[in-house]
N, C-alpha and C positions, 0 to 999 in steps of 0.2 A: 138371637138377637134380631131384635127391629130391621124391617127393612131400610125406613130412613136411616138410624144408626149406624148399620152396617156401610150405606152409602158413606156417611158422613166418614165411618173408619177405614176405608179404603182412601177416599180423599186424600185426609190429613196423611195417611202412611203412604201419600203417592203409590197406592196398588191401583188407582183409574185413570190413568194415564198410558191414554193408547203408546205401544212402543215405535209406533212409528209416525209420534207428531215429534217434529221437528222444534227440537228445543220442548221439548215436552217436560223437562221439571221448570225452566222459569214460567212456561204457560201454566203450570200445573199451581206455581205460587202466587202471579197475575189472578189467576182465576181466585182463587182460597181470601185473597185478599179484598177480592170486591166483594164476594160475599160476607167477608166481616161486614165492611162497610156498609154494605145493604142491610143488612140483619141489625147493626147499629141503628142505622137511620130509619130503621121501620120500627122499634121498641121507642127509639124516644120522637118520633109523631105518632104513637099511640101513647105514650105517658103524657106528653102534651094533650090531647085532648082529652085524656081523664084531668087532668089537672083543670086543663080549663073549667069543663063541665060541675067539676067539683066545687069548684070557685063562687060556678055561676049557681051552682045549690044553695053554698052557706049567704051566699048573696040576694038572694030569693031575683036572681035573672034566671034565663033560659039557655045563656052560654051561647056556643056555636052550633046554630041549625042552618044555616043556610048553601053553605057551600059544600057540594056534595048530598049522600041520603042520610038524616040525622048528622047533619054539621060535617061527618064526619073526615070530608078532604082539604076539610079549614087549615090544617096543619099542612098539608102540599101547596096552597095557597100561600101561606106567612112565609113557606121555606122562598118561593117564588119570587115573595113581594122582597123579602131581603137580598136574594141576589142580582132583582134589579133596581137599588138604591144606588144613590150615589155613594162612590167612596169619597168620606171630606176628611183632610187632614191636615190640619191646624198646622200654619204659616213654622211657627217656631216647633213643633214639635219633632222629635228624632224618629225621621222616616222610617226607616229600616228598623227601628225596635217598635214602631205603631202597624210596620207593617207585620211583623214574624207574632208578634202579640198572638191573638188570636187562632196560630196555626200553634203552637207551644201547649196553650189552653185547650187546643181541642185533640191533641195529636194522642195524650194518653185514653184517652177516651173510646180507641181503636186499639192502641200497643198492649193493654189491658187482656184484651183477648185472645191474645195469643198464648195465654195462659192457661185458658178456660176451659175445659175438658166436657165436652157436648156429648161424651157417650167414654166408655170403657179404655184408654187410653186414644182419644179419637179429641188430639189437643193437637196445636202450629206444632208447640215445643213445651217436653213435659220440662219442666227446670226444676230439679231436686229443693230451692229453695224461690216455689213459683210465688208465695202467700207475700213472702217479703217482696218480690219483684211487684206486684201487685200495688204495696204496700208505698213502693219507692216512686214510681210509674204514676200512681193518683198524688200525689203528692208537686209534680212536675206542674200540672196546670196552674197551684200557687203562682208560680214564677211566672206565670203567663200574665198572669193579674195583676202583679206589681209593675210586668213590663207595660203594659198597657198604662200604669197611671203614669210612672215613672215618664214612659215616650211620648207622652201628649204633652207631657211641659206645663200641666196645669196643679196650681197647689193643692187643690180640693179634690181632685184626680188622685192626688200621692197621694192624700192624706187617708180617698178610700180605699187606695188600693193597700197602705200598711194596716188599716183597718181588718182589709178581710184577711190576709196572709197572718195576724196576730190570733185572730178567731178561728181561722182551720188547724193552727197547730194547738193551739188550743184543746180543739177538740180529737185531734186527731191521738192524744193520749189517752182516754178512754176508748179509742176506736181501738189501739193497738190492744191493750189491754186485755177486751174483751175477744181476740182472737185470741193472744198467747192461749187460752183458755182451751182453744178449737185445739190449736197445736198439741198442746200436751195429754188431750186426750186422742189422738187421732199417731199421735209419734213422728209425725214427719211434717215437712216443713211443704212438701207437695202437692198442689190442687188437687191433681187424680188423686194420690193415696188418699188425700180427706176425704172424695166423693167415696171411694171405695171402702173407707174402714165404718162408715156408716150404715152398720147393720140395722143401730137404733139410730134414729135422727140426732143429729149433735141437741136440736132446737127443745127436744124434750129433755136430753140430759143436763143445759145450762140455758133456763127458762132464762134467768138475769142476765146473763152474760147476753142471748139475743136482745132482749130489751134492752142494753145499755149499747151495745151495736146498732140497733136501728134508731136509737135518739141521737148516738154523734153523728150518723151515718144522714139522718135526717138536716143535723144542725149544719153539717159541712157544705151538703145542698144551700 
């Protein structure tokens, strides 16, 4: 097993916590949570940079090229700008729902990583219904979007939120159908077992299912 994979495996399975750590179990969970959040945010920044450069290329523009080398630090600058923005809440808005909406919309992106295997057995929770957990949790973000529309007390925001909910529900049907094929081939709902079962990559066994999943996933975004 590779060194990095072995470290992650030991980390997730509580084998790398020194026995003399006070409250080692909880410190371990806290550390792993911070690692997951950092990993997710790093991926998000990379994807945002690639998206902006790609859109600029399609529109015959340069894209981000000022902040850092080749504009690589532009997502960091954008994040700082967002954090420093003034939080404006409409007077007629439901302030509690308006505040909770972004939390509910963002939390599923982190919760999904609890069942994502980083190696054979190296995951936070090896659920025997892991794929159902992913599908269910990913749908929660839609609730956050609807809460934002409802809590703003604006009819146009509410209509936009309802449109988004309808679109996500429509695209989730082909998305789930594509996942069913993978479940049938692997014979398990556990994400870890699905990875282990791929002696032959499932993308080769089900190319049409992959295209359906990719199209539905992009449409949901």
